[in-house]
N, C-alpha and C positions, 0 to 999 in steps of 0.2 A: 504495499501500499502507500501510496507516496503522498506528501501533506495537498496534492492537489485532488486525490481522490477522494481524504476524508471529509465526509458530512456530517459525521457523530459529535455528538456534544462529549466534551470531555468529560470524564469517570470521576467520581470521586474516588479517593485511592485512601485507606485504611490500613497502615501496614500492623503487622499483629507480630507477636515471638511463636514462632512454631513450637510445637509440644519436644518436639528433637533437637530444640537448642541448645545444646548443654553450656555451651561460649558465653551465654548471655546472663546467667543464672546471678551475677554479682552487677553494683552498679557502673563498675568501667564498664563491662559489656554491654549494659542495655544505655549507658552515657555515645557509645560507640554509635550501636543501632540508630539512636535517636538523631543522630549527626549526620548520617548515612542517610536516614529517609527523607531529614528536612534539607538535605541539600540538594536532593532527589524530585526534590517537590509534592512528597506526597501532606495528603491533610493531615492527616492523624496519628497517631501510635494508641490502639488499645492496650491496655496493660492487664491481662487476665489475672484471677487466682489459681489457674489450671483446674484440674478434677482430681477426687477423693483418688483416682488411679494413679495421674502425674500432677501432686501439688506444684504451686510455685514455690521459687526461693525467697518470695518475697509479696509483702501485703500493698496492692494497685493503688490506694490511695496515697500512701507512704512514698512509692518509686514516684508516683507523679510530683509530687511537693519537689521531690529532688530535679527530676527532668525540667521542669520549671525553671530552676535557678540556671540550668546550662542551656536552655535551648531558648529561640527567640520567635520563631514562625511556627511552628508544628503545634495542629492539639494535641490533647491530653486527654483518655477515654480511660480510668480505670472501673474496673468493673467490681459491682458489691452485687450480690443479689438481695432483690428486697426484703424487707424482715430481718438482714443479716444484725444490722443495727436499728437503733429505734430510729424513726425520720428525722426528729431533730437532729441527733448526732450526724447521719447521714448528711441532712440538709448545711448543715454547720460547717463541716468538712468540705462538704462540696463547693460550698460557699468563698469558702478558705481559700479553696486551689485556683477559683476562678480569679478572685482576687491578685494572686501571687505571681499569679501566669498571665496578667492583664486581658482576661479575656478570649484565654485559650483553652478551656476547661469544659470536661465534661463526664456523665457519666453513662456507664453501660448498665443494665439491671438484667443481668441474666438468669436467667428462669423467671421461675415464678414466685419461687418461696415456699410462703404459707397459704397458696393457690392463688388463681388470675383476679378475681374479686377483690382478694388481698391484697395482691401486687397494685392492680388499679389505685385501688383507696392509696396506696404506697405512693404511690407517685404523685397522686392529687395531692395529697399532704405537704411533700415536699417543695413540689411547685410552690404551693400557699406558703411556705417557710420559706422561700426565697424570698418573698412577696411584704415582707414584714417590712421593710421601708420603703415608703417613695425614695424614686434615684435623686429627687433635691433635700431629701430630707437632712443632711447632713450640712450643715451650710458653715463650720467652723468659722463663726465670728469672734474674737477675740475681743475685738472692742464694745461688741455689746454682750459677751459672756457666754452668747445662744451654739452651742455645740452641734446642737441637731434641732430639728423642730417637732415638739410631740405631735403636732396634727399630722405628722410625715408616719407618725409610727401604725401600723395597723395588726391588729391582734387575727390571729386565726380563727380561734375557740371552734375548731372541728370537735366534731361528737358523732363520727361515724359507727359500723356497725363494728369494723375491726381493730378502728383507733381512734382513740379521743387526745387530739390535741390542742392546749389554749395558745403558746406561743406569747408571744412571740420568738422570732431567732434573735439573737445578740451579733448577729454579724451586719452589717451594710449591705446593700439588694447589690447583687453581683454585678460586676460589668457587661456580662452581656443578658441583665434580666433576668434568665436562666441560663444556669451552665446547660449545656447541649445531652440530652436525654435520651440514649440509646437502647434499644431493645430486643432479646433477642425470641420473645415470643410474639407473635402476629396477631392474639388476642391483645397485646397490648399496645398495638401500632398506633389505636388514634390520640393516646394521651403525649406520644412521646414526637422526638423530632429523626429519627433514624433506628431503621429495622436491618438488622442485622443475622444474616441467615443461610446456610451451607445446602448448594446441589450444584450440579453439575447438568443438570436437565432446562437448555434452553424454555422451552414448552410451559414446566413446571415452573421457573423463574417469573414469565410472562402471566403466570393464573395469577401468582403469589403476588405480585405488583397489582395487577388490576382491583384483584380484591380489598386489599389496602388501602390503595385510592379512594375506593367508594367506600372504605368504611370512616377514612378522615374527611371526604365528603357528607356523609350520615352526622357525625361528630357536628357538625357545623364548622369543619375549617377547611382551609384549599388544600387540594388534591396534592399540590406539590408542598406541602408544610409538612411530607414527612419523606425522606431519601429511603429508597430501599436497597441495601448493596450484599452481595451473594462472597462466598468466601469464591479468591478466585479459582477456576478450575485447572486441573493440574494439565499443568505444558501450556496453557493459555498463551498466545502472544497476539501483536498490535493487531491483525486482525479479525481472531475471535471476541479480544475486548472491544473492537468496532463493531462486528453486527450485533454484539447484544448491546448496546448504545443507542445503533442508530433502529433498530427494531424495540428500542422501549422495554426492553427488559428487564434490565437494571439503572440505579441511576450511578453506582460503583461497586466498589469489590473491596473486600478487605483482603490483601498479601501477608503470606505467610511467612516470615522471613527468620532465617537461623543463622544469619551473619551478617558483619557489615561490610562483607564482600559477597552478599547472596548474588548467584547469578541474578534474580529478578532487577538490580540496579545496571549490571553491565549489559544484560540482553533486552529483555521485556522494555524497561524505563527508558531506554534508549531509543527503541523502537517507536514506544508512543509519544516521544518528544519530538522525533525526524516527522510524526504524522499529526501534530499539533491536538495529539492527547492526550498531555501530561504539562499540568500549569506551572506556573512558575512560581517560586518558594512567596510566599504571604510578604505585604509590605509591615511594617513597623505598622502596631495599632489597629492591624484586620485582626479580628477574632474568629472564633473558631465556627459560630455562625455564620460571619460574612462568607467563610473560606467555602460553607457549605451550599450557600446560599440559601439561607432562614432567617427569618425574621427576628427582631426583636422585641419581646413580649412587651407592651407595654405597660401594663399595671395589674391590677387585681382581675379587673375584668376582662382580659384579655386572660389573666390564669384560668377562669370561672371558664372563659369559654373553649380554652384546650382540654 
């Protein structure tokens, strides 16, 4: 494929640490991988906790905090199942990560934890806690002696079937409004920003994406408000990636990486760049939402609608 032949939109590309990547079990290895992914122009790095059979050597939000200090452009998505932490603690940690990374943080809600209904309520509560302060609540007025405006504070007062959380969160509103929420269960997609799944069947991918977009519309949101990404099929090159994107089967791909010199960087990424399917690294100040083409929630009403 040549650049002139390409009519496909550039896909979202999310790096992840492949299970067999034994050299990436410490901070030095993770930093090297993050640097390589950032230089290549990938959009985000997914920091999973592994599985019961192959647990990771680090906790995702801790690794995110460390990488936020040594990267500039790439988004950072720690994976934490809904229900593994109290909603308040998860909201506080992820809001803090968004501040530390200047708007490059997200959260991948892996699985459904205590069940789909409880997980959906968990996501709703976390988003509500991120809305505890208006964007302009903190005025830092030394002359007037006003640190933040009392009328800019919003209590959540959530009393649901699975969670009762009063709030407010003791962290200022995150730079992105809401850090990007990724989910791995299609049933949660309508309340999220990004759905991450595994299939190498183009027809199945197309059906999933179409169903998710309809679910998002039924929830009163724009269909493009949720992006769908699949694990990159083994051996897929630029031509296959372009076919999936041209046919609107996927908005992006998850790229399992084994090392900072993974063949993806030296082969597929270069092909994508020549074809105009790999975007340049973000400019300073670009948030992960900006990078992924997602809107910034405006306030409590937007949170309630989502």
